TORZA-193827 format. One line per 10 residues: number of its first residue (from 1); their letters; for each residue x, y, z of C-alpha. Coordinates in steps of 0.001 Angstrom, whole numbers, always signed. Layout:
N
NUM> A> X/Y/Z; ...
***
This chain:
119
1> XXXXXXXXXX> +5427/+13647/-13113; +6248/+11645/-9979; +4286/+8492/-9293; +1997/+8809/-6264; +2314/+6239/-3488; -66/+5858/-539; +1505/+4365/+2598; -917/+3241/+5319; +260/+1677/+8559; -692/+2177/+12189
11> XXXXXXXXXX> +3017/+2085/+13122; +4231/+5691/+12760; +7890/+4621/+12638; +7133/+2298/+9710; +5340/+5114/+7873; +8267/+7469/+8468; +10790/+4904/+7261; +8898/+4011/+4087; +8016/+7651/+3348; +11660/+8731/+3625
21> XXXXXXXXXX> +12823/+5872/+1400; +10236/+6544/-1300; +10767/+10308/-1352; +14499/+9712/-1882; +13555/+7549/-4882; +11513/+10422/-6347; +7998/+9254/-5508; +5225/+11530/-4245; +4130/+10026/-921; +832/+10306/+967
31> XXXXXXXXXX> +414/+8699/+4394; -2369/+7503/+6667; -2316/+5788/+10044; -5561/+3821/+9760; -7584/+2086/+7093; -10492/+4509/+6900; -8169/+7518/+6517; -6200/+5641/+3837; -9346/+4904/+1850; -10584/+8493/+2056
41> XXXXXXXXXX> -7164/+9867/+1068; -7017/+7503/-1911; -10456/+8613/-3082; -9394/+12269/-3072; -5940/+11590/-4615; -5887/+8201/-6363; -2449/+6615/-5904; -485/+4691/-8491; +394/+2233/-5705; -1159/+1748/-2265
51> XXXXXXXXXX> +1059/+103/+360; -1316/-1141/+3051; -538/-2784/+6370; -2884/-5726/+6797; -3603/-5064/+10492; -4829/-1469/+10931; -7551/+77/+13071; -10731/+1356/+11454; -10484/-807/+8356; -7965/-3598/+7821
61> XXXXXXXXXX> -5665/-3452/+4811; -7445/-6198/+2887; -10737/-4329/+3240; -9128/-1075/+2063; -7645/-2950/-907; -11002/-4472/-1827; -12731/-1081/-1563; -10056/+580/-3711; -10442/-2050/-6428; -14241/-1717/-6370
71> XXXXXXXXXX> -14192/+2087/-6696; -14009/+3456/-10233; -11536/+6247/-9398; -9060/+3922/-7648; -9613/+617/-9448; -6351/+961/-11390; -4245/+1551/-8275; -1780/-1260/-7656; -1892/-2779/-4164; +919/-4030/-1936
81> XXXXXXXXXX> -158/-5585/+1362; +2490/-5630/+4084; +2162/-7908/+7074; +4053/-9517/+9911; +1688/-12492/+9649; +2322/-15530/+7519; -395/-15346/+4880; -1247/-17954/+2330; -1655/-16194/-976; -4656/-18100/-2259
91> XXXXXXXXXX> -6516/-16021/-4803; -9761/-16133/-2834; -8222/-14761/+385; -6137/-11863/-944; -7312/-11255/-4446; -4782/-10026/-6942; -2527/-8139/-4529; +1215/-8244/-4001; +2201/-9297/-470; +5419/-8408/+1340
101> XXXXXXXXXX> +6124/-9958/+4734; +7745/-7894/+7503; +10607/-7527/+7987; +11478/-6557/+4427; +14363/-4679/+2871; +14193/-1284/+1201; +15337/-2906/-2033; +12544/-5482/-1872; +9890/-2801/-1432; +11216/-488/-4148
111> XXXXXXXXX> +11645/-3417/-6534; +8024/-4498/-6010; +6744/-922/-6518; +8728/-532/-9731; +7549/-3932/-10963; +3902/-2945/-10422; +4238/+520/-11955; +6446/-187/-14936; +5316/-3631/-16136
***
């Protein structure tokens, strides 16, 4: 069974790019263009990995991540935050989430997903 990945970003071209890449790698991909929609989609279909843009309308990526981890049905979902901002990865500001800074390569993203799923 294919691993389910949620991709949430308010940039439609970024969603399309990541979705195409992940489908080629054999993942099942769900997409959302804002934080609230991403959270609701994850509740109805818990993902193995949620890739969340930090800056989204409705609910920012860090808030979606926190809500996913606090919900029983999605608490085991792995989280990757993607951002164009330079973020310090102190434990208290981002929790236990992987962070990838834009721009990133396809290999970097797939490698991080595989690391989170298979280790």
